[in-house]
C-alpha positions in Angstrom: 0.1 -0.1 -0.1 1.4 3.4 -1.0 2.2 5.7 1.7 1.9 9.6 1.3 3.0 12.4 3.7 0.6 15.2 4.6 1.6 18.6 5.1 -1.0 20.8 7.0 -1.6 24.4 7.0 -3.7 25.1 10.0 -5.7 28.6 9.9 -6.2 31.0 12.8 -9.6 29.7 13.1 -8.6 25.9 13.2 -9.6 25.4 9.6 -7.0 23.3 7.7 -5.7 22.6 4.2 -3.8 19.2 3.9 -1.2 19.1 1.1 0.3 15.6 -0.2 3.9 16.1 -0.6 4.3 13.3 -3.2 1.4 14.7 -5.2 1.7 18.3 -5.7 -1.9 19.5 -6.7 -3.5 17.1 -4.3 -5.1 18.9 -1.5 -8.0 18.8 1.0 -9.7 21.2 3.1 -11.4 20.7 6.3 -13.2 22.8 9.0 -10.6 21.2 11.5 -7.3 19.5 11.3 -8.9 16.1 12.0 -11.5 16.6 9.2 -8.9 17.5 6.7 -6.7 14.5 7.7 -9.8 12.2 7.6 -10.4 13.2 3.9 -7.0 12.9 2.8 -7.1 9.4 1.6 -10.1 9.6 -0.4 -8.5 12.8 -2.1 -5.1 10.9 -2.8 -7.0 8.1 -4.4 -9.2 10.4 -6.7 -6.2 12.5 -7.7 -4.1 9.3 -8.4 -7.1 8.0 -10.7 -6.9 11.5 -12.5 -3.3 11.3 -13.0 -3.5 7.6 -14.2 -6.2 8.3 -16.7 -3.6 10.7 -18.4 -1.0 8.0 -18.5 0.8 8.9 -15.2 2.3 5.9 -13.2 1.4 6.5 -9.6 0.2 3.3 -7.8 -3.5 3.0 -7.7 -5.8 1.5 -5.1 -5.7 2.4 -1.3 -3.4 4.7 0.1 -2.1 5.3 3.5 -1.3 8.9 4.8 0.5 10.2 7.8 1.4 13.9 9.0 4.6 15.1 8.2 4.7 18.7 8.7 2.3 21.4 10.3 2.5 25.0 10.2 0.2 27.7 11.5 -0.8 30.4 9.0 -3.1 33.7 9.4 -6.2 33.3 7.7 -8.6 30.6 7.1 -9.8 27.9 4.8 -11.2 28.1 1.9 -9.1 31.0 1.8 -9.4 34.7 0.4 -7.1 36.4 -2.1 -3.8 37.6 -0.3 -4.1 35.1 2.8 -0.7 33.8 3.8 0.7 30.7 2.4 2.7 28.3 4.5 6.1 26.7 3.7 6.8 23.2 4.6 10.1 21.7 5.3 9.7 19.3 2.0 9.5 22.6 0.1 13.1 23.3 1.0 14.9 21.0 -1.4 16.0 22.2 -4.7 13.6 21.1 -7.6 15.3 18.9 -10.3 14.7 19.1 -14.2 12.4 16.0 -13.7 10.0 17.7 -11.2 9.7 20.7 -13.3 8.8 18.9 -16.3 6.3 16.7 -14.2 4.9 19.9 -12.9 4.5 21.3 -16.3 2.8 18.1 -17.6 0.3 18.2 -14.7 -0.5 21.9 -15.2 -1.2 21.1 -18.8 -3.7 18.5 -18.1 -5.2 20.7 -15.4 -5.4 23.6 -17.9 -7.0 21.3 -20.5 -9.7 20.4 -18.2 -10.4 24.0 -17.2 -10.6 24.8 -21.0 -12.9 21.9 -21.6 -15.2 23.0 -18.9 -15.9 26.2 -20.6 -16.0 24.8 -24.0 -19.9 25.4 -24.0 -20.1 28.6 -21.9 -20.3 31.6 -24.1 -17.6 34.5 -23.3 -20.6 37.0 -22.5 -21.5 34.6 -19.8 -18.5 34.7 -17.8 -19.9 37.4 -15.6 -22.6 35.2 -14.3 -22.3 34.2 -10.6 -24.4 32.2 -8.1 -27.4 34.5 -6.6 -25.9 36.0 -3.4 -22.3 35.4 -4.0 -19.6 37.9 -5.0 -17.4 35.5 -7.2 -18.3 35.3 -11.0 -16.9 32.8 -13.4 -14.5 35.5 -14.9 -13.6 36.8 -11.5 -12.2 33.7 -10.6 -10.5 32.8 -13.9 -8.7 36.1 -13.5 -7.8 35.3 -10.0 -6.2 32.1 -11.0 -4.1 34.0 -13.7 -3.0 36.8 -11.4 -2.2 34.3 -8.7 0.0 32.1 -11.2 1.9 35.3 -11.9 2.2 36.0 -8.3 3.6 32.7 -7.5 6.3 33.0 -10.2 7.3 36.3 -9.1 8.5 34.7 -6.0 11.1 32.8 -7.9 13.1 36.4 -7.9 14.3 38.8 -5.6 11.4 40.7 -4.0 11.9 43.8 -5.7 11.1 42.1 -9.1 7.7 42.9 -10.5 5.9 41.4 -13.4 2.2 40.6 -13.9 0.7 39.1 -17.1 -2.8 39.6 -17.4 -4.3 36.5 -18.9 -4.4 32.9 -18.2 -2.8 32.0 -21.5 -0.1 34.6 -20.9 0.8 33.5 -17.7 1.0 30.0 -18.4 3.3 30.6 -21.4 5.4 32.7 -19.0 5.5 29.9 -16.5 6.7 27.5 -19.0 9.5 29.6 -20.1 10.3 30.9 -16.3 10.6 27.5 -14.7 12.6 26.0 -17.3 15.0 28.8 -17.3 15.7 28.6 -13.5 19.2 28.7 -12.5 20.8 26.6 -9.9 20.7 29.1 -7.3 17.0 29.9 -7.9 16.0 26.2 -7.7 17.9 25.8 -4.4 17.1 29.4 -2.9 15.1 30.3 -0.1 13.5 33.8 -0.7 11.4 35.8 1.7 8.5 37.9 0.3 6.6 40.1 2.6 7.6 38.0 5.4 6.7 34.6 3.7 9.2 32.1 2.9 9.4 30.8 -0.6 11.3 28.1 -2.7 11.0 26.9 -6.1 9.6 23.6 -4.8 6.9 25.6 -3.0 6.1 27.6 -6.2 5.6 24.4 -8.1 3.4 23.1 -5.5 1.1 26.1 -5.4 1.0 26.6 -9.1 -0.7 22.9 -9.3 -2.5 23.3 -6.0 -4.2 26.8 -6.5 -5.6 25.9 -10.1 -6.9 22.6 -8.7 -8.5 24.0 -5.8 -10.5 26.7 -7.9 -11.3 24.0 -10.6 -13.7 22.1 -8.3 -15.3 25.8 -7.5 -15.6 26.5 -11.1 -17.0 23.0 -11.9 -19.9 23.7 -9.4 -20.6 27.1 -10.8 -20.6 26.1 -14.2 -22.9 23.2 -13.5 -25.2 25.7 -11.7 -25.1 28.2 -14.6 -26.0 25.0 -17.1 -28.7 24.1 -14.9 -30.1 27.5 -14.7 -30.1 27.9 -18.5 -31.8 24.5 -18.8 -34.6 25.5 -16.3 -35.4 29.0 -17.9 -38.7 28.8 -19.6 -38.5 30.0 -23.5 -40.3 32.8 -24.6 -43.0 30.5 -25.9 -43.3 29.2 -22.2 -42.9 32.3 -20.2 -45.4 35.0 -19.8 -44.2 37.7 -22.4 -44.4 41.2 -22.0 -47.9 42.6 -23.3 -46.7 46.0 -24.3 -46.9 44.7 -28.0 -50.4 43.6 -28.9 -52.9 44.0 -31.7 -52.7 45.7 -34.1 -49.1 44.7 -34.4 -48.8 41.3 -36.1 -45.7 39.3 -34.9 -43.6 38.0 -37.9 -40.8 36.3 -36.3 -39.6 35.4 -33.0 -36.3 34.7 -31.3 -35.4 33.6 -27.9 -35.2 37.1 -26.5 -37.0 39.2 -29.3 -40.1 39.4 -31.2 -40.4 41.0 -34.5 -43.7 42.9 -35.3 -45.1 44.3 -38.5 -46.1 47.8 -37.8 -49.7 48.1 -38.8 -49.1 51.6 -39.9 -47.2 51.0 -43.3 -46.5 54.7 -43.8 -43.0 53.4 -44.9 -43.3 50.1 -46.7 -42.0 47.2 -44.6 -41.5 49.2 -41.4 -41.2 46.9 -38.3 -40.9 46.8 -34.7 -38.1 44.4 -32.9 -39.2 44.2 -29.4 -37.6 42.4 -26.3 -39.7 39.4 -24.9 -39.4 40.2 -21.5 -40.2 43.6 -20.0 -37.5 46.1 -19.6 -37.5 49.9 -19.9 -33.9 50.7 -19.9 -32.0 49.8 -23.2 -28.6 49.7 -21.2 -29.9 47.1 -18.9 -30.0 44.3 -21.5 -27.8 41.3 -21.0 -24.8 40.5 -23.4 -26.7 37.6 -24.9 -29.8 39.8 -25.3 -27.5 42.5 -27.0 -25.9 40.0 -29.3 -29.3 38.6 -30.5 -30.7 41.7 -31.2 -28.1 42.6 -33.7 -28.5 39.1 -35.2 -32.4 39.7 -35.4 -32.3 43.2 -36.8 -29.6 41.9 -39.5 -32.2 38.9 -40.6 -35.2 41.3 -40.9 -33.2 43.9 -42.6 -31.8 41.4 -45.1 -35.5 40.1 -45.9 -36.6 43.7 -46.5 -33.6 44.1 -48.9 -34.7 41.1 -51.0 -38.5 42.1 -51.0 -38.3 45.8 -51.5 -34.6 47.0 -52.0 -34.7 49.9 -49.8 -32.0 52.6 -50.3 -31.6 53.2 -46.7 -32.7 52.1 -43.0 -33.4 54.1 -40.0 -32.9 52.6 -36.6 -34.9 54.3 -33.8 -35.0 53.6 -30.0 -37.2 56.0 -28.6 -39.6 54.7 -25.9 -41.4 57.9 -25.5 -45.1 56.2 -25.6 -44.3 52.5 -25.0 -41.9 52.3 -22.0 -40.5 49.3 -23.1 -37.1 48.2 -25.0 -38.0 48.3 -28.7 -36.5 49.4 -32.1 -38.4 50.7 -35.1 -36.6 49.5 -38.2 -37.9 51.9 -41.0 -37.0 51.1 -44.7 -36.5 54.5 -46.6 -36.9 54.8 -50.4 -35.3 57.4 -52.7 -38.1 56.4 -55.1 -41.6 55.0 -55.1 -42.3 51.5 -54.4 -45.3 49.1 -55.3 -46.7 46.1 -53.5 -49.9 44.1 -54.1 -51.6 46.9 -56.0 -50.6 49.8 -53.6 -47.8 52.5 -54.3 -45.8 54.0 -51.5 -43.7 57.2 -51.9 -41.3 58.0 -49.2 -42.4 61.9 -48.8 -39.4 62.7 -46.3 -36.8 61.0 -48.1 -33.3 62.6 -46.8 -34.8 63.9 -43.7 -36.5 62.5 -40.4 -39.0 59.6 -41.1 -42.0 61.8 -40.1 -44.9 59.4 -39.3 -48.3 59.6 -41.2 -51.5 57.7 -40.9 -51.9 55.3 -43.7 -54.8 52.8 -43.5 -54.4 49.5 -45.3 -56.8 46.8 -45.8 -56.9 43.8 -43.5 -56.4 41.5 -46.6 -53.5 43.6 -47.7 -51.7 43.5 -44.3 -52.2 39.9 -44.0 -50.4 39.6 -47.5 -47.6 41.5 -46.4 -47.3 39.5 -43.2 -47.2 36.3 -45.1 -44.7 37.6 -47.6 -42.5 38.9 -45.0 -42.8 35.7 -42.9 -41.9 33.6 -46.0 -38.8 35.7 -46.8 -37.5 35.4 -43.2 -37.9 31.4 -43.3 -35.8 31.2 -46.6 
């Protein structure tokens, strides 16, 4: 049965983070030292399985753990940015080329897992966070990146400062910086702001910190996906009733509805309205803004195919109807004909002043059907 040494960080409130010396990146947190130690065996088995699934050779099966070192730190676990990080006796030995390459290999697998987790999360959703919590997906990712840069900074003298801003840039820097460490840096004991740091401790924390937050991010991403799944579609939810007859719906999207304006003083004039009720245009979510652009482009292209307008006006006013919507008004340099009626843009080149134009119901129904067919094509 393989034996593993536990290094314990004990916070000022008694909470504890246990680090497995032989498996950098394998950590477990407990409300007490006893709880962390009790959970360590399961954490080791799980981490070894994670490594083995990627071709790494640690012995699988049950494991025996024993406490090797214990240090007291200010703060508590789970920690907050800026908390003190303990140094263990096992961190003091110089790191070898093999250990650097192993750490980089494991870091690569960890980053691949992180990137895979976000493969289906749109970039605009990174500002999502669980209700009542301050952390967002983006904030944690930025924290992981800045912490990685902070760890690498401790390979140099305390006066050195360098802080790449993105995960990719920091990891590239890590690969270069770790491989170019001098013999002195691999063996040195540095003191930064009262904390002792070694190259081995930097390697350990690089792996541990991302692994620590991957679990948190996995839970948040799962919660975000569950929230998206449970949200009713526009067809299921109660939509805002600001836009009702005499406007006729010609298309609908997840967040937007497209109506043909019953007053066709400008041939093809439409209204693109938000499905949910909102009065402030700047309060739209990123996904709503993106879909508005897409919906508007589709309607504009359909009108181009049908009537070849010479220009379009886009108006967001909200004076009478206090609901986010936009008037899409085709403009014509010369007259147009549709279904026996002729339209002349009497205000071409100026503001699209409205004028009351009554159309027969059958004529409007024909225009609706024509526009719907073009939008479907």
